[in-house]
N, C-alpha and C positions, 0 to 999 in steps of 0.2 A: 621514567615511569609516569604515565598520565595521571593527572590529579582528578579528584572527583568531579570538580567543576568542568574540566576538559571532557571527561567521559559523558557527563550529562549534556553538555553542549553538542557533542557528536550524536548522541541518541536523538536529541530534539531536532537536529539538523536532518536526519534521515527519516524521521517519523512523518507520516502523511496525515496525522491527526494529533489533536491535543492529548497529552499524557498526564496522568495524575502523579502527584509526588510519591504516592504509595507504589504505583506501577514502576516508576523509575528507581525508587529505593529497593524494591524487591528484586528487580533485575540486576542491580549492582550490589546486592547483598549488603546494604547499609541501612541504618535506622532512618525512619521518615524525617525526623527533625534534622538530622545531618544532611539529608538530601535537600530539604527545604532551605536550610541555611546556605548551601552552596548555590542553589537556584536563585536565592535572593541576591547573593554576591554577583552572580552572572547577570541578573536583570540590571543591577546597579552599573556593572561594567558597560553594558550596552547603552545605558542611559547617559554615560559620561563622555562617550566618543561619538564621532560622526559616522557610525557604522551604517551600512545598508540594511542591517538586520536589527531586530529588537525582540526581546523575550517578553511575551505577554502572559498574564495570569488571570484566570477567571475561576474563582473558588479555589479548588486545589489542582486545577488543570493548567498545564503550561504548554506553550507552543512558541516555537521560533518562527517569526514571520518577517516580511520585508518591512522596512521602515516606512512610516506614513508619508514622509516627504517624497518618497519614490513611487507613490501609488500610481500616478499617471503613466509613467514609463513601464511599470510592471504590467498594468492593465493592457497597454498597447502590445507588449511582448506576448502575453498570454492570449490575447485575441488572435494574433498570428499563429500561435502554437496550437490553438484549439479549433481554428476554423479552416485550416488547410486540409488537404487530402491526407488520409491515413497511409502510413508506410506499409510496405508488404509485411514486415514483422508484426505491426500492430493489427493488421487485418487477419493474420494467422492466429494471433493470440485471441482476438475477438471471436473468431469462428470457433476456436476450441472452447472458449467460455460459453458461447451460445449453445453448442451441441453437448458439452460435457458438464456444464454448471449444474449445481454449485460445485466449484472446483477450487482446491487450495493452491496457493502460489507454488508450493513445492511440486505438486503434480503438474501444474502448468509448465514449470521449469523443466521437469523430466520429459514431458511430451515434446516440448520445443527444443530441448537440448541446450538452452541458454538461460541466463538469468533475465527474468521478465519484469523486474522492479520498475524500471523507467517506462516501460510500455504500460504497465498497470496504472502508474501515476497519470499518464497521459489520457488513458481511457477513462479513468475516474474523473479527470478534469473536464473531459468532453461530455460527461454524463451518460456514457454508453454502458458503463458497468457500475455495479455497486458492490460494497463489501459488507459482510456480516460476520461477527465474531461468534464462533461456536464455543461456548463455555466448557462443554464436556470434553471436546477435543483440544481446547486451548489453541485454536487456530483460526485464521481468517479465511473465509470462502468468498469466491467472486461469482456473480451472476450478471446477466444482462439486465438493463433497466427497461421500464415501460416506454421510455423515450426511444430506445433502440428498436423495440418491437413496433412502435407506432411509425418510426421512420421507415421501416421495411414494409409497412402496410399490411402487416399480418395481425391476427387477433391474439395469438399466444405463441410462445417460443416453439411449441410442439408443431406449429404449422410450417416450420422451416422444411425445405426439401430433405427427404430421407432421415428426418429427425429420429424416429424410433430406432432405426438401424444403427445410426452413428452415435446416438446417446448411449446405447448398450453395447458398443463395439467390444467384443471379448478380447481381441488382440491387445487393445490398449489397457483393458483391465488387468490382463495377465502380466503385461509389461510393468505396470504400476505396482502391482502386488509383489512381483519378483524383486523390483528395486527397493521396495519398502522392507522386504525380508532381508535383503543383502546389506542395506544401509547400516544397521546396528552392528552386524558382523564385521563390516569394514571400518567401523568407528566414525561413520559420517553423521550420526545423530548425537 
């Protein structure tokens, strides 16, 4: 059985943004002081060994990052990853976000038929998309950035070819609504 420290480490590893001790504690159904104690232990663990990772804390937000000693090699790697051509799956996801945004990850996954987590991470790193948290729906939504619009040489996303028709495509809306209705019945939520 995984320890609290192990669970926190896994969550911080997959998160693409800093998380508060309260967010982590709430998600793991533990008290905030318990989570903070485990996070402090984890931070000490990373500080004692020569790991390529470190846990940083700013106020009550925590983030797992690469070790400062490796910053040069990480920058070189990320430069290669973010400056090359986009893959076909990345272009597909970006097109869906441009025409259907703001769109949630689950709906993007449903449209594409695959998990888009890594693609979203790459598009975020390139500055082509941005994410916004909707408190009412407790979900993150993705939209294209102004840099994306500027790169295409258009004034607004609505200037994309066939935007009005594709943004309101009823077939996609029906599919997404049908899958949302079936998900609770199938135990997927």
